[in-house]
N, C-alpha and C positions, 0 to 999 in steps of 0.2 A: 035852489041849488044852481050853482054856476055851471054853465055848459062849457066844456073844454073842447077847443079846436084840435084838429089833427096836428097842427104845427106845435102845439104845446106838449104833445106826447112824444118826446124824443127818446132816444136809446137809453139815456140815463134813467128816465122815468120808468121805462119798461124794465130795466134791470132792477130797479127798486121794487117794482111790483113782483117780479120773479123771486127776489130775495124774501120779501114779506110773505109771499105765498108758501115758499119753502118752510119758513119758520112756523107758520100756522099749520101746515100739513104735518110736519114733524111733531109738533105739539099734539095735534089731534090723534095721530097714529102712535104716539109715544115711542118713536123710533127716530134714528138719525140716518140720513142718506149720505153715503160717501160721495166725494166729488165726482167721480166717474159716473156713478149711477144717476146722480142728479143731472149731470150734463146730458146723458142719454134721454132722460125724461123731458128735459127742455127741448132737445133736438126733435123728439117725437112730436111734442106740442107745436113746434115751428112747422114741421112738415104737414101736420094735420091742419094747422091754420092756413097754410098755403093752399091746400086743396079746397078749403071753404071760402077763403077771403081774397085770394090774389086777383081774381077777376074784378072784384070791386075796387081794389087798389089801382088796377090798370085803368078802370073807368074814371076814377078820380083824377089820375094824371092826365088823361085825355081831355077832361073837362077843365083842367087848370085850377083845381081846387087848391086853396092855400095849404101848403105843407104836404100835399099829396106826393110830390116828387121825393121828398125826404123820407116819407113813409114807405114808398115803393123801394127806395134804395136800401132801407133797413131790411126789408123782407128779402130782397135779392141778395144782399150780403149774407144773411142767415142761410139762405138756400145754398149759396156757394160754399159756405163753411160746412154744411151737412154733406154736400156732394163730395167735398175733399176728404172728409172723415170716413164716410161709409161706402162711397161708390168708386172712388179713384185710388183708394189705398191698396 
């Protein structure tokens, strides 16, 4: 199995994973999520991921790991988006 570096997992790839996960979840549950509900599910996943993973992302930036800054920026942008939607509105 080919090991994938952080640099290879860009926002497009993450979006593709989210889309595929939604398809499989909807198929398994035999239901469809409306766009707003799905976005809230994704936002909750982002905020949960931040609590679990952001410290590690920061450490990778500090260590100058290849692709770490881009990964950090992706997470920070998602946090900013959630903050705008739920806390500043």
